[in-house]
C-alpha positions as CSV (number, residue, x, y, z in Angstrom):
1,M,-170.1,139.2,12.1
2,S,-168.7,141.5,9.3
3,I,-170.9,140.0,6.3
4,R,-173.6,137.7,6.1
5,V,-175.1,136.2,2.9
6,N,-178.6,135.3,3.0
7,T,-179.2,134.6,-0.5
8,H,-176.2,133.9,-2.7
9,F,-175.9,135.9,-6.0
10,D,-173.2,136.1,-8.5
11,F,-171.8,139.6,-8.3
12,S,-170.3,139.4,-11.8
13,H,-173.7,139.4,-13.2
14,I,-174.4,142.7,-11.5
15,Q,-174.4,145.4,-14.2
16,G,-175.3,148.6,-12.0
17,V,-175.5,149.8,-8.5
18,I,-178.1,152.2,-6.9
19,F,-177.3,153.6,-3.4
20,D,-179.3,155.1,-0.5
21,L,-177.5,158.1,0.2
22,D,-177.9,159.1,4.2
23,G,-176.4,156.2,6.6
24,T,-175.1,154.3,3.3
25,L,-172.8,156.7,1.8
26,A,-172.9,159.7,4.1
27,D,-173.0,159.7,7.7
28,S,-175.1,162.9,8.9
29,N,-176.0,161.6,12.1
30,P,-179.7,162.1,11.3
31,D,-181.9,162.1,14.3
32,F,-185.2,160.9,12.7
33,E,-186.8,160.4,16.2
34,G,-185.9,163.8,17.4
35,L,-187.8,165.2,14.1
36,R,-190.6,162.8,15.1
37,R,-191.0,164.3,18.5
38,E,-190.6,167.8,16.9
39,L,-193.7,166.8,14.6
40,G,-195.5,165.2,17.5
41,L,-195.5,161.7,15.8
42,K,-195.1,158.6,17.2
43,S,-191.7,156.5,17.0
44,G,-191.2,154.7,13.8
45,T,-194.0,157.0,12.1
46,D,-193.1,157.4,8.2
47,I,-192.5,161.0,8.1
48,L,-193.1,161.6,4.4
49,A,-196.3,159.5,4.4
50,H,-197.4,161.9,7.4
51,M,-196.6,165.2,5.3
52,E,-198.5,164.0,2.3
53,S,-201.6,163.2,4.5
54,I,-201.9,166.7,6.1
55,I,-204.7,168.6,4.6
56,D,-204.7,171.8,6.6
57,P,-202.4,174.2,4.5
58,V,-201.1,176.2,7.4
59,L,-199.9,172.8,9.2
60,A,-198.6,171.5,6.1
61,S,-196.5,174.6,5.4
62,K,-195.2,174.4,8.9
63,T,-194.4,170.8,8.8
64,K,-192.6,171.1,5.4
65,E,-190.4,173.9,6.9
66,I,-189.6,171.8,9.9
67,V,-188.5,168.9,7.7
68,T,-186.6,171.0,5.4
69,R,-184.7,172.7,8.2
70,Y,-183.9,169.1,9.6
71,E,-182.9,167.9,6.2
72,L,-180.5,170.7,5.6
73,E,-178.9,170.8,8.8
74,S,-178.2,167.0,8.8
75,S,-176.8,167.4,5.3
76,S,-174.4,170.2,6.4
77,R,-172.6,167.6,8.6
78,A,-172.3,164.8,6.2
79,T,-169.2,163.0,6.0
80,W,-168.3,159.6,4.3
81,V,-169.3,156.4,6.0
82,T,-166.3,154.4,6.7
83,G,-165.4,152.4,3.5
84,A,-168.0,153.8,1.3
85,E,-165.6,155.8,-0.8
86,Q,-163.8,152.8,-1.3
87,L,-166.9,150.7,-2.4
88,V,-167.7,153.5,-5.0
89,A,-164.2,153.3,-6.2
90,L,-164.6,149.5,-6.8
91,F,-167.7,150.0,-9.1
92,R,-166.1,152.7,-10.9
93,R,-163.0,150.5,-11.7
94,L,-165.5,148.0,-12.8
95,K,-167.2,150.6,-15.0
96,L,-170.4,149.9,-13.5
97,P,-173.0,152.9,-13.6
98,Q,-174.1,154.0,-10.2
99,A,-177.1,156.0,-9.0
100,I,-178.4,157.3,-5.7
101,L,-182.2,157.2,-4.9
102,T,-182.8,159.2,-1.9
103,R,-186.0,160.4,0.2
104,N,-184.3,163.5,0.7
105,I,-184.9,166.9,-1.1
106,P,-182.7,168.1,-4.1
107,Q,-181.0,170.7,-1.9
108,A,-180.1,168.7,0.9
109,A,-179.0,165.8,-1.1
110,G,-176.8,168.4,-3.2
111,I,-175.3,169.5,0.1
112,T,-174.4,166.1,1.1
113,L,-172.8,165.2,-2.0
114,A,-170.7,168.4,-2.2
115,N,-169.4,167.6,1.3
116,L,-168.4,164.1,0.1
117,G,-166.9,165.6,-3.0
118,L,-169.1,163.0,-4.9
119,E,-170.3,163.1,-8.4
120,M,-172.9,160.3,-9.5
121,D,-174.3,159.2,-12.9
122,L,-177.8,159.7,-11.6
123,V,-179.2,161.3,-8.4
124,L,-183.0,161.0,-7.8
125,T,-184.9,162.5,-4.8
126,R,-188.4,162.5,-3.8
127,F,-188.9,165.1,-6.1
128,D,-188.1,162.8,-9.1
129,A,-189.9,159.7,-8.1
130,K,-192.4,158.3,-5.8
131,A,-190.6,157.9,-2.3
132,K,-189.1,154.6,-1.5
133,P,-190.3,152.0,-0.7
134,H,-192.2,152.3,-4.1
135,P,-190.1,151.1,-6.9
136,E,-190.5,153.8,-9.4
137,G,-187.1,155.5,-8.8
138,V,-185.5,152.2,-9.5
139,E,-187.9,151.7,-12.5
140,L,-186.7,155.2,-13.8
141,I,-183.0,154.3,-13.5
142,C,-183.2,151.0,-15.0
143,E,-185.1,152.5,-18.1
144,Q,-182.1,155.3,-18.3
145,W,-179.5,152.7,-18.1
146,Q,-181.5,150.1,-20.1
147,L,-180.8,147.4,-17.7
148,E,-183.0,144.8,-16.2
149,P,-183.7,145.1,-12.4
150,A,-182.5,141.6,-11.7
151,N,-179.0,142.7,-12.7
152,I,-179.0,145.6,-10.3
153,L,-177.7,145.9,-6.9
154,F,-179.3,148.1,-4.4
155,I,-177.4,149.1,-1.2
156,G,-179.1,150.7,1.6
157,D,-179.3,151.0,5.4
158,Y,-183.0,150.9,6.3
159,L,-186.2,148.9,5.8
160,Y,-187.3,151.0,3.1
161,D,-184.2,150.3,0.8
162,L,-184.9,146.5,1.2
163,Q,-188.6,146.8,0.5
164,T,-187.6,149.2,-2.6
165,A,-185.2,146.4,-3.7
166,R,-188.0,143.7,-3.3
167,N,-190.8,145.8,-5.1
168,A,-188.5,146.3,-7.9
169,G,-186.7,143.1,-8.4
170,T,-183.4,144.1,-7.7
171,K,-180.6,142.5,-5.5
172,S,-179.8,144.1,-2.1
173,V,-177.5,144.7,0.4
174,L,-178.2,146.1,3.9
175,Y,-175.6,148.1,5.5
176,S,-175.9,147.9,9.3
177,P,-172.6,148.9,11.4
178,D,-174.2,148.2,14.7
179,L,-177.1,146.2,15.7
180,I,-178.8,144.0,13.1
181,P,-182.4,144.6,12.8
182,D,-185.2,142.1,12.4
183,Y,-185.9,143.1,8.8
184,A,-182.2,142.2,7.9
185,S,-183.2,138.7,6.7
186,Q,-185.0,140.6,3.8
187,A,-181.7,141.5,2.4
188,D,-179.5,139.2,0.0
189,I,-176.4,140.3,1.9
190,V,-176.2,142.0,5.4
191,C,-172.8,143.9,6.1
192,Q,-171.4,145.7,9.0
193,C,-168.3,146.7,7.4
194,Y,-167.8,147.8,3.7
195,T,-164.1,146.5,3.6
196,A,-165.6,142.8,4.2
197,L,-168.2,143.5,1.2
198,I,-165.7,144.7,-1.0
199,Q,-163.5,141.6,-0.4
200,H,-166.5,139.3,-0.9
201,F,-167.0,140.9,-4.2
202,N,-163.7,140.6,-5.1
203,T,-163.9,137.0,-4.9
204,Q,-166.3,136.9,-7.7
205,I,-164.7,139.4,-10.1
């Protein structure tokens, strides 16, 4: 399967696109489970939620240092996800505004974008809006674009991205090149290959 349409929508009605960054546009080989082990967390624990829950200032500072080091090291290795550059180019040709909504810190996001040679209309990090899956980031982007969420496409590679899309009321694409997770059913479209996604959208232009 290269692409699976769970919920059909007309791409010609899309007026703006929001991307997640790591794993969606950028391949930075993030080892979230390794980070969780270093922090002493159980598999699947929301790292940012854990950081926010720490009361002890010394532990909070140490945890922040570890997470920041991880983010910067991961970003320094970033390269394009296969087909992502062509997907961005398609949206540019169609003159659709594009934005990035990431849970990264600004410095890490900046390093990743520099490695890709990518400039975006808007880049929101966790310093700019409540972290996904909270819809605030999408709401801020829609407000600036003066567009309705229903006409926005959110593209990401993880559960938080799909939850953000649902919470904000946008359409969603899950990029999952390998195994298809159980939560894939929450996406409007599931794709393992951006080339197939581009072909799908081209049929509706």
